[in-house]
N, C-alpha and C positions, 0 to 999 in steps of 0.2 A: 198545283197541289191537288186539285180535284182529279186530274188525270192519273196522278200517281196513286191516289186512293183507289180509283177504279181498277187500275192494273194489278193492285195488290190483292184484289178480291175482298177487301174489307169495307164495311160500311163506314161512313164518317164517324158515326157514334162509336163503333168498335175501335176505330183507330184512336179516337180521343181518350177512350177508357184505357187503352193499352199505354198510351203516352203518360196518362195520369199515374198509372200503376208504376211505370218505370221511374217517373220523377219522384214518387213517394219513396221508392226503394233506393234512390240516389244513383240510379243507373243511366239516367238520361243526361246528356251534356247540358249544362245550364243554359247555353244559348238557345236550346229548344224548349226550355221550361217556360211556363207562363209567367208573365211579369207579376210582381207582387205590389199591391194586392189585386187579385183578379176576382175576388168574391168576398163575402163577409168574413170577419175574423171572430174567433171564439176565444174567450179567456176562460180557462178551466181553473176553478179554485177548489181546494180541498177543505176550505173553511166554511163555516155556517154563515148564513145571511146575518148581517148586523155586526159581525166580528170586525176587528181592525183590518184584517187582510181583505175581507169582502168590501168594506167601505173604501179603502184605498184603491183596490182593483177597479171598482166601479167609477171612481173619480178619474182615474187614468183612462179607462175605457171611453168615457165621454169625449175626452180630448183626442184620443186616437181616431175615433170615428170621424171627427171634423178634419183631422190632418190627412187621413188615408182615403177619405171619400168613399168608404165602405161601412156597412153596419158592423158594430162591435158589440158583442153580447157576452156578458159574464154568466157562466153556468156554475152553480154550486154542486160539486160531486163529493159529498161528505161521507167519511167512513174509513176505517182501518188505517188511521194515522196518515191519510193522504194517498193510500194505495188505490182507492176507487178513482180518484182524480187522475192519478198517474196512468191507470189502465185506459182511461178515456183519451189521454194524450198519446199513449203508445199506439192506439188504434187509428189515429189520424195521420194523414200524409205529413211528411217532414218538409213542409214548404212555407212555414211561418204563419199560416192561417189559423193555427191552433197554438195558443200560448198558455203556459202554465204559470199561475200566480201562486207562489208558495212562500214558505218562511225558512228560517234557519233550521227548522226540523229536517231540512234536506241533508244537513251534515250531521244529524244525530240518529234519525230513524234507521238508516242502513247499518248503523253500528250496534244497535241494540235489538233489532228484529231481522227476521229472514225476509228478504225482498228479492224480486225477480229482475232487478236492474242495478246498474252501477251508477252512482251519482255523478261521476266524472265522465266515464266512457259514453254513457247514453244521453247526456244532456249538455246543452250549451247555455251559459248564462247570457242574458240580454242586459240586464242591469238591476241592481237593488233599487227599490222605489223609496224605501224609508227605513230608518232605524227606530225601533220602539224601545226606549230605555227601560231597564229595571232599576228601581231605586231601593237602596238598603234602608229599611225603616225599622224603628224600635218604638216601644211605648215610652212616653216621657217618664212614666213611673219607674222604669228600670234604672234611671240615673245615668245612662250612657250619653255622653255628649259628643263623642267622636268615634270613628272606626277604631282608633287606638284603644279606647276604653273597652270595646268589645273584645278585641284581640288579647289585651292584657288579662281580662277576666277569664277568657277561655284558656289561656296558658297557665293561669294561677290554679285552676281546678279543671284539668282535662276531663272531657266527657260530661261536664255539668251543664253546659249551655246547649240550646237546641235552635234549629231554624226550620221554617216552614217552606213547603213547595206545593205546587198544584199537580204533582205526579212525577213519576220517574221519567227522566229525559226531557222534561219540560224546560223552557227557558229559565223559569224560576229555580229549578233544581240545578241546571248546568251552571247558572250564575253563582249559586251558593257553593257548589262543589269546586269551582275554579277559585273562588275566594278562599275557601277552606285550605286548598292545596298551597296557594300562594302565601297565605298567612301562616301556614304551618300549625294549624290548630286542630284539636279533636273535639268535634261537636256532633250532636245527634240530629238526624233528619226526621222530620215529622210531615208526611204528605197529607194533603187535603184534596177535596174534590174540586175546589175552585178558589179563585182569589178572594171573593167576599168572606168565605169562612176563614181563610188563612189570615186575612186582615183583621177580622173580628177577634181571633185568638191572639194576635199580636197586640192589639189594643188592650185586651184583657190582661196581658202580661204572662199568659201561659206559654207564649212563644217569645224567645229572646230577640230574634230578628228575622226579617223576611225580605227577600229581593222581589219586591212587588212590581207588577206592571205599572208604569207611571200613571197611566190614565185611571187606573183603579185606586191608586193611592192619593192622588191630588186632593180630592174632597176632604179626606181625613187629615191630610197635612195642613190644608188651609184652616181646618177646624181646630187644629192644635192637638188632635188626638193621636197623631203619629209624628215622630221626629225623623226627618230625612238625614242620614249621615253621609251618604255618597251615592253617586249614580254609577251604574255598572258599565258605562260606555267609555270609549276612548276620549270623547270630548264632553264638556258640560252640556246639560240639556238647556235648550232655550226656555223651557218651562220653569226650571230651577237654576237660574244662572249663578246663584250664590252657594249652591251645593257642590262640593268638590267631586272629582272623579276618584275612583279607588286609588289610582296611581298618585294623584295629588294628596290623598289621605295617607300615603305611605306604604300602600300594598301594590307593588309593581306586578305586571302580567296577570292581573286578576279580572280585567275587563272581559265582558261577554257580550258580543254584538247580536242582538235579536233583530234580524232584518226581515223585511217583506220584499220579495223581488219577483222578477219574471225570467222564466227559462223556456227553452224550446228543445226539441229533439236534436241530437248532435249532428244528424245528417242534413239539417236545414242549411241551405246555401249561405255562405258568410256574408254576401252582400245583402241578403234579406235580413240577417241578424243585425247587421250594421244599420239598416234602414229603420228597423223597429226600435233600436237603441236611440237613434237620433230623434225620432218623433216623440219617444217617451221622455227623453231628457228635456225636450222643449215643453212637454206637458207638465213636468215637474216644476217648471219656472212660472207657471200660471198662478196668479194671485189666489184664485178660488181653490186651486188644488193645495197650495201651501196652507190656506186657511183650514181646509179639510184635515190636513195632516196635523196641524196645530191643535185641532179639537180632540185629537187622539193622543196628544203628548208626543207625537212623532216628528222627526226631522228628516228632510230629504236626504237621500244617499245616492247621488248620481255617480255611476262608474261606467267605464267602457266595458264591452263584453270580455276583453282580455283581462282587465283588472278584476272583474267579477269571477271569472273562471279561476284566476290565481288565488283569490280570496277563499273560494270554496275548497280548493286543495289544501290551503293552509289550515282552514277550520277543521277539515276532516282529520288532519294529522294531530292538531291540538286536542280535538274532542276524543280521539282514540285514547290518548293518554289519560284524560280525565275520567272517561268511562271505565277504563281498565282499573285505574287506581281506586275508584269509588265502587266498583262492582255493580254498575248500573245495568239493569235489565228491564225489558219491556214488561209492563204490568199485565 
């Protein structure tokens, strides 16, 4: 190899830089590419420190570091609805050493904002890490005892009921709009800046119902100040095992899955994607990771890369219909 370098007239450093550039561009046969991992791994998160996405990403990162034998560092690149983090990912080689920790916003933001990427063409799913349920809550003072009670009231006086969200295109908004369409009701959207304000307004009775993030609603549910009517996921939450899903409550096709997951650039070699998936699924089985998820009201959501990619395509199609029907646009 040394003689070949000398005959080429390139220094070893120049050749290695050239090979790295070709590998990043997907132009180098994988047999020539460096084994994964050959250096430290970066987890790029568009979420702020202390958020559910950040906490889960760090918990997984600790396990990946032990499994891969390389340092794993999570970097928070907050801003522009995830665009700042995506730019950092796009600037990195497509070799698996930079992984994007993102949320279900991946299948919403490109539909309501102008972006410089395609969520399917430019990314490959590794696996969802967890599903963070939204729970439909009401104030006990409203007198609603079930989802059917809410739907009946909304149909009796169209436009008289309202629901809260934490902003256009948020999981709380998408959950409510999907429910609205599935139930066939006419209700008013009232956006707030954050979950605490929306929860307080729901408790006060000025809001009829709110698809609240479970971790935010649990304290008020336990205190009896909010009544949970249904969870917005396909399965019951381990935190609220006695609370039905929307389907069980009689509203089919209303579930909205808010996931936190890992993605890489689409040119990342498939065997690298598979390896990251395997070590991540192992990490999700660790008792301390499951405990960390439980503290957030989240449940593990392990899938293969192929299953995750298929789920993303299905979500984009479903979200397109919801967003068009509701006229949702970025704020």
